[in-house]
C-alpha positions as CSV (number, residue, x, y, z in Angstrom):
1,M,7.7,196.1,125.8
2,S,8.5,192.5,124.8
3,V,7.8,189.7,127.3
4,P,11.1,189.0,129.2
5,L,12.9,185.9,127.8
6,R,15.3,183.5,129.4
7,I,18.3,183.4,127.2
8,A,21.3,181.0,127.3
9,L,24.1,182.9,125.6
10,I,27.1,180.8,124.7
11,A,30.4,182.6,124.4
12,S,33.8,181.6,123.1
13,A,35.9,179.6,125.7
14,R,39.2,181.1,124.2
15,F,39.2,184.4,126.3
16,P,37.3,186.0,129.2
17,V,34.4,188.2,128.2
18,R,35.7,191.2,130.0
19,E,37.5,194.6,129.6
20,P,40.0,195.1,128.1
21,F,38.6,192.8,125.4
22,A,40.8,190.3,123.7
23,G,39.0,191.0,120.4
24,G,35.8,192.0,118.7
25,L,34.0,188.7,119.5
26,E,34.4,189.1,123.2
27,A,33.4,192.8,122.9
28,H,30.3,191.9,120.9
29,T,29.3,189.1,123.3
30,W,29.7,191.5,126.4
31,T,27.6,194.2,124.7
32,L,24.8,191.9,123.6
33,A,24.6,190.3,127.1
34,K,24.5,193.6,128.8
35,T,21.9,195.1,126.4
36,L,19.6,192.2,126.5
37,S,19.8,192.3,130.3
38,D,19.1,195.9,130.5
39,R,16.1,195.4,128.5
40,G,14.6,193.1,131.1
41,H,15.6,189.7,129.8
42,H,17.4,187.0,131.9
43,V,20.6,186.3,130.2
44,E,22.9,183.5,131.6
45,L,26.2,183.8,129.8
46,F,28.4,180.7,129.5
47,A,31.9,182.0,129.0
48,A,35.6,181.5,129.9
49,P,36.8,181.6,133.4
50,G,37.6,185.2,134.4
51,S,34.7,186.8,132.5
52,D,32.9,189.9,134.0
53,P,30.7,188.6,136.9
54,A,28.3,191.5,136.4
55,L,26.9,189.7,133.3
56,G,25.6,186.8,135.3
57,V,28.4,184.3,134.1
58,R,28.4,180.7,134.4
59,E,31.9,179.7,133.7
60,L,32.5,177.1,131.1
61,P,34.4,174.3,132.7
62,V,37.5,174.8,130.6
63,H,39.9,172.3,132.0
64,R,41.5,169.1,130.8
65,P,39.5,165.9,131.3
66,V,41.1,163.2,133.4
67,L,42.3,160.9,130.6
68,S,43.9,157.4,131.1
69,T,47.5,156.7,130.3
70,A,46.4,154.6,127.3
71,A,44.1,157.5,126.0
72,R,46.9,160.0,126.3
73,A,49.3,157.7,124.5
74,D,47.0,157.4,121.6
75,I,48.6,158.9,118.5
76,S,45.4,160.5,117.5
77,M,45.3,162.6,120.8
78,P,44.7,166.3,119.9
79,D,46.6,169.0,121.8
80,A,45.7,169.9,125.3
81,W,43.8,173.1,124.6
82,W,41.7,171.5,121.8
83,M,40.7,168.7,124.3
84,A,39.9,171.1,127.0
85,E,37.7,173.3,124.9
86,H,36.0,170.2,123.4
87,H,35.3,168.9,127.0
88,A,33.9,172.2,128.1
89,Y,31.3,172.5,125.2
90,L,30.4,168.9,125.4
91,Q,29.6,169.3,129.1
92,L,27.6,172.4,128.5
93,M,25.6,170.8,125.7
94,L,24.9,167.8,127.8
95,Y,23.6,170.1,130.7
96,L,21.4,172.1,128.2
97,A,20.0,168.9,126.9
98,R,19.1,167.8,130.4
99,D,18.0,170.8,132.2
100,G,17.8,173.6,129.7
101,R,14.1,173.2,128.8
102,E,13.0,174.4,132.1
103,R,15.6,177.1,132.4
104,F,15.7,178.8,129.0
105,H,13.4,179.9,126.1
106,V,16.2,180.1,123.6
107,V,19.9,179.2,123.3
108,H,22.1,181.7,121.4
109,N,25.3,180.3,120.4
110,N,27.9,183.1,120.0
111,S,30.9,180.9,120.0
112,L,32.9,179.5,117.1
113,H,32.8,175.9,118.2
114,H,31.1,173.2,116.3
115,L,29.5,171.2,119.3
116,P,26.6,173.7,119.9
117,V,25.6,173.2,116.3
118,A,26.2,169.6,116.2
119,M,24.2,168.8,119.2
120,A,21.4,171.3,118.7
121,S,19.0,168.5,118.0
122,T,19.4,167.3,121.5
123,L,17.8,170.5,122.9
124,R,14.1,171.1,123.2
125,Q,14.3,174.9,122.7
126,P,15.3,176.9,119.6
127,V,19.0,177.4,118.9
128,V,20.4,180.5,117.2
129,T,24.0,180.6,116.0
130,T,25.8,183.8,114.9
131,L,28.3,183.3,112.1
132,H,31.4,185.6,112.9
133,T,33.9,184.0,110.5
134,P,34.3,182.8,107.1
135,P,33.2,179.1,106.7
136,T,35.2,176.5,108.8
137,P,35.4,172.8,108.2
138,W,34.3,171.8,111.7
139,L,31.1,173.9,111.4
140,E,30.3,172.9,107.9
141,S,30.6,169.3,109.0
142,A,28.3,169.8,112.0
143,V,25.6,171.2,109.7
144,Q,25.9,168.6,107.0
145,A,25.9,165.8,109.4
146,Q,22.3,166.4,110.1
147,D,19.5,165.8,107.7
148,D,17.6,168.7,108.9
149,C,19.8,171.0,111.0
150,P,17.6,172.6,113.5
151,V,19.7,175.8,114.0
152,T,18.7,179.2,112.8
153,F,21.7,181.2,111.6
154,A,22.5,184.8,111.8
155,A,25.4,186.3,109.8
156,V,27.2,189.5,110.9
157,S,27.2,190.9,107.4
158,A,25.9,190.2,103.9
159,H,29.4,189.3,102.9
160,T,29.6,186.6,105.6
161,A,26.0,185.5,104.8
162,A,27.1,185.0,101.1
163,A,30.2,183.1,102.1
164,W,28.1,180.6,104.2
165,H,25.3,180.5,101.6
166,A,26.0,176.8,100.5
167,T,25.9,175.6,104.1
168,A,23.5,177.9,105.6
169,P,21.3,179.5,102.8
170,A,18.7,180.9,105.0
171,A,21.2,182.9,107.2
172,R,19.7,186.3,108.3
173,V,21.9,189.4,108.4
174,V,22.2,190.8,111.8
175,R,25.1,193.3,111.9
176,N,27.1,193.8,115.0
177,G,26.1,197.1,116.9
178,V,28.1,199.5,119.0
179,D,26.8,201.5,121.9
180,T,26.8,204.9,120.4
181,R,26.3,206.5,123.9
182,M,29.6,205.0,125.0
183,W,31.5,205.6,121.7
184,A,30.6,209.2,121.7
185,P,31.7,211.8,119.1
186,G,35.1,213.2,119.7
187,P,36.8,216.4,118.6
188,G,39.2,214.9,116.2
189,G,43.0,215.9,116.2
190,P,46.3,215.9,114.5
191,Y,47.0,212.0,114.5
192,L,45.7,208.9,112.9
193,V,44.6,205.8,114.9
194,W,44.6,202.0,114.4
195,S,43.0,199.7,116.9
196,G,42.6,195.9,116.9
197,R,44.4,192.7,117.8
198,L,48.2,193.0,116.9
199,V,48.4,190.0,114.6
200,R,49.6,189.8,111.0
201,E,46.1,189.4,109.4
202,K,45.0,192.7,110.9
203,G,47.9,194.5,109.0
204,A,48.9,197.1,111.5
205,H,52.4,197.2,109.8
206,L,50.7,198.4,106.7
207,A,48.7,201.1,108.6
208,A,52.2,202.2,109.9
209,E,53.6,202.4,106.4
210,A,50.6,204.3,105.1
211,A,50.7,206.9,107.9
212,R,54.5,207.5,107.5
213,Q,54.0,207.9,103.7
214,A,51.2,210.4,104.4
215,G,53.3,212.3,106.8
216,M,50.9,212.0,109.7
217,P,51.5,210.4,113.1
218,L,49.8,207.1,114.0
219,R,48.7,205.8,117.4
220,L,48.2,202.0,117.6
221,A,46.1,200.4,120.4
222,G,45.1,196.7,121.1
223,P,46.3,193.4,122.6
224,I,49.5,191.8,121.3
225,G,48.1,188.6,120.0
226,D,51.4,187.6,118.2
227,R,54.5,188.7,120.0
228,R,56.8,187.5,117.2
229,Y,54.8,189.5,114.6
230,F,54.9,192.6,117.0
231,A,58.7,192.3,117.5
232,E,59.7,191.7,113.9
233,H,57.3,193.8,112.0
234,L,55.9,196.6,114.2
235,A,58.6,197.3,116.9
236,P,61.1,198.5,114.3
237,L,58.5,200.9,113.0
238,L,57.9,202.6,116.3
239,G,59.3,206.1,116.9
240,D,58.3,209.6,117.5
241,D,55.6,209.4,114.8
242,I,54.2,206.0,115.4
243,S,53.5,204.9,119.0
244,Y,51.9,201.9,120.7
245,E,49.3,203.1,123.3
246,G,48.8,199.6,124.9
247,H,45.7,197.4,125.3
248,L,43.0,199.9,126.4
249,D,39.7,199.6,127.9
250,R,36.6,200.8,126.0
251,H,36.5,204.3,127.6
252,A,40.2,205.0,127.0
253,L,40.0,203.5,123.4
254,A,37.0,205.7,122.6
255,R,38.9,208.8,123.8
256,L,41.8,207.9,121.5
257,V,39.6,207.1,118.5
258,G,37.5,210.2,119.1
259,G,40.6,212.4,119.1
260,A,41.9,211.0,115.7
261,A,41.7,212.8,112.4
262,A,40.9,209.4,110.8
263,A,41.1,205.6,111.6
264,L,43.0,203.2,109.4
265,V,41.5,199.8,109.0
266,T,43.9,197.4,107.3
267,P,42.8,193.7,107.2
268,C,45.0,191.3,105.4
269,W,42.1,188.9,105.1
270,D,38.4,189.2,104.3
271,E,37.0,190.8,107.4
272,P,33.6,189.3,108.2
273,Y,32.3,192.6,109.6
274,G,34.7,195.1,111.1
275,L,33.7,196.2,114.6
276,V,36.5,198.8,114.7
277,V,34.9,200.6,111.6
278,A,31.6,200.9,113.5
279,E,33.4,202.1,116.7
280,A,35.3,204.8,114.8
281,L,32.2,206.1,113.0
282,A,30.3,206.3,116.2
283,C,33.1,208.6,117.5
284,G,32.8,210.7,114.4
285,T,36.1,209.5,113.1
286,P,36.1,208.9,109.3
287,V,37.7,205.7,108.1
288,C,40.5,204.9,105.6
289,G,40.8,201.2,104.9
290,F,41.3,198.3,102.6
291,D,38.5,197.0,100.5
292,R,38.3,193.6,102.0
293,G,35.3,191.6,103.3
294,A,32.4,193.6,104.7
295,L,34.0,197.0,105.1
296,G,32.3,198.2,101.8
297,E,28.9,197.5,103.5
298,I,29.6,199.8,106.3
299,L,31.4,202.7,104.7
300,T,29.8,205.3,102.5
301,P,31.7,208.1,100.5
302,D,30.5,210.5,103.1
303,C,32.3,208.8,105.9
304,G,35.3,206.9,104.4
305,R,37.4,205.7,101.5
306,L,38.6,202.2,100.5
307,A,41.9,201.5,98.9
308,P,42.8,198.2,97.0
309,A,43.7,195.3,99.4
310,D,47.2,195.3,100.8
311,D,48.3,198.6,99.0
312,A,49.8,200.8,101.6
313,A,50.8,203.5,99.0
314,A,47.2,203.7,97.7
315,L,45.9,203.9,101.4
316,A,48.4,206.7,102.1
317,A,47.1,208.6,98.9
318,L,43.6,208.6,100.2
319,I,44.3,209.8,103.8
320,P,44.3,213.6,102.9
321,E,40.7,213.1,101.5
322,V,39.5,211.2,104.5
323,V,40.8,213.6,107.2
324,R,38.6,216.3,105.4
325,L,35.4,214.4,105.6
326,D,32.5,215.7,107.8
327,R,32.6,214.1,111.2
328,R,28.9,214.5,111.6
329,A,28.4,212.3,108.6
330,A,30.5,209.6,110.2
331,R,28.5,209.7,113.4
332,E,25.2,209.7,111.6
333,R,26.2,206.7,109.7
334,A,26.8,204.9,112.8
335,E,23.6,205.9,114.4
336,R,21.5,204.7,111.4
337,F,23.4,201.6,110.3
338,C,25.3,200.0,113.2
339,S,23.9,201.0,116.4
340,L,23.4,198.7,119.4
341,D,19.7,199.3,119.5
342,T,19.3,198.2,116.0
343,M,21.2,195.0,116.7
344,A,19.4,194.2,119.9
345,D,15.9,194.8,118.2
346,Q,16.8,192.3,115.4
347,Y,18.0,189.6,117.8
348,T,15.0,190.1,120.1
349,W,12.6,189.8,117.2
350,L,14.4,186.7,116.0
351,Y,14.1,185.1,119.5
352,E,10.4,185.9,119.8
353,E,9.7,184.5,116.3
354,L,11.4,181.3,117.2
355,V,9.9,181.0,120.7
356,A,6.4,181.7,119.4
């Protein structure tokens, strides 16, 4: 067994890291923190207020700084949330620069904020940053502002690594893993399932159109991230054959996914990874999705099909093929390619390499 490491894990300040998860980033952070802790490492998670206390959380101080009247009147003053988030990460990085050397072997930045990268040179221990999104101007600027950026980057897919190649050419691919014990094989059933944040870029309305064209019922699950989108584009589609099951915790969601004949995955943007694909496969549920982003890295003909982007009719035409695929093949793909143990091994090896 590896020597126990002391790891500072920096989460996003946007949403608490707790169930039911706001999105894939929070689910991934929770899973990584718990798995590393279960392996005997000491993980201190810096996360938004309200995060799961069982993870050993230190709350990020996400509050507005006390600004003078003159500062607040400045026409360049950003909005309140931007300022609160900036203040939280600035305080955290100053704390790590001051006291982190004695407390941690490695700092793992799992947030989307630029300051942990921009201020990495102030720390005396190695810094790992996971790239969860396409390139952003703030993060590219943080890297380019340093003659020799000391951060080691990991990308959640080969697609994401390629997108970041100009800025982080040495990024290693460490795919997000799912707990194949918790996401257990299900029996399948007579309906289709779609899960994720209910926002336009996830394309749940296209899944509803495809399911209806294919003549199969669809169950939707996830947090409503955009209430206007839900009201205007999804609510009118709901009925006996298309239902919204709510924002479910992992166990309820796993039962729903495992009871489906197939999972529809309909991103309207280039998905950097696609955690819902891995979750469905772990439940033995084959996937029918759009060929966007990293989905083609995860799926094989044994466990899924991909339609051209944004084409609900083409997706509907593939559904009869997908529901006939072998559920055992889907499960085996998850175990081999996107398991939690594989992800945790790769991050542990990376930490040990950098610390050594």
